[in-house]
N, C-alpha and C positions, 0 to 999 in steps of 0.2 A: 383579776383575771387579765385584764388588758396588759398590765405591767408585767405580769409573767410571759404573757405573749410576744412583747415587744423585745425582753430580753432572749428570750428563744429565737425569734426571729434574727436578731442581730448576732448572736453566738453559734447558732447552729443552721441559721438559714443562709441563703445567699444575698441578704439585704445589707446595705449598710445603714449607718445609725437615723437618717431620715427616713428612710424607707422601712425601718423595723416599726416606727412610731405610726407612720401611715397604713401600714399593714395591720398591725395591732387595734387600731382605732376605725378599721375598715367599715365597720356596722355605722359608725357616726359620721364619718366622711363620703360615704357612697361613691368612694374612687374603684374604679375596676384596677385588676391587677395590672392593665396595661398603662394606667395611669400613673401607679405607683413606680414601676420600671422608669419612668421618665425623671425621677427624682434622684437617679443614680448619680447625678452630677451635684447633689446637695451634701454629698457627705465627703468626709476626709478636710474639713475645712475650706470646703469651695460653696456652702450656702450664702446666702445674701449676708454681705457685711462680714463676712468670714464668721459668722455665729456658727455656735456648735450645731450641727445638722440635726442632731435629736431637739434641741431647742426650737430651731427654724421649723421643724415639722410638727411639733405640738402648738407653736402659735399659729399654723396654718387653720388649726380646727377651730379656733377663737374668732369670732367676728368683733366681738366688743373691744376695741381699742384698750379700755381699762384692764379688761380682764388679761389681756396680752401681756401688757406693762406689769400686772401683778405676778403673771407667770415667770415673766423675766428677771423680776426682783427676787422673787423665791428660789430660782433656779441659780441666782448669782451668789445668793446668800449661802446655798449650799455648796457651789462648785467655786466660788471665789470669783469667777471670770465668766463671759457670755462667749468669748470666742473660743475656737477649737485650737487655734495655735496658743493661746495664753494658757488655757486648760492643760494642754499637751506640754507646753513647756515647763510649766510650774507643777507638773505632776499631781493637781488636786483631785481629778477623779480620771478613772480609766473610761475608753467609749463606752464599755458596757455600763458603768455605774451611771454615765450621763443619759443614756437610753432610759434606764431604769427610773432615774431622777425625772427627767421628763416626761415618762409615761405617769409615774405617781401624781404629779404637780396637775398634768392634764385633766387625769381621772378625778382629783378633788374640784378641778375648775367644772367640770363636766357635772359632777355631781351636785353641786352649788349653784347651780343654774335655774 
């Protein structure tokens, strides 16, 4: 359900990739809508370290460093890269596909906690 929501928030809502993940998983992260709006600057390649914003937001949900690392590795296996710039330059996934991928991987990590 969260994967579908994330994709809808990104494609049809007024949310960037990072915000779409945060909004879709709002029941888990307990963020207020006003807090999610603050992540406007985490989309479009502006997330910390240039990470894909969807991946960046998914990692925010995980406290365990090992799970964050596993999530990153799984994302890289699918997208080929971790940064927005590399993903866009090499056209491995669209932004919507990045959101969908990050949401699926995050949901798996949450379910396997």
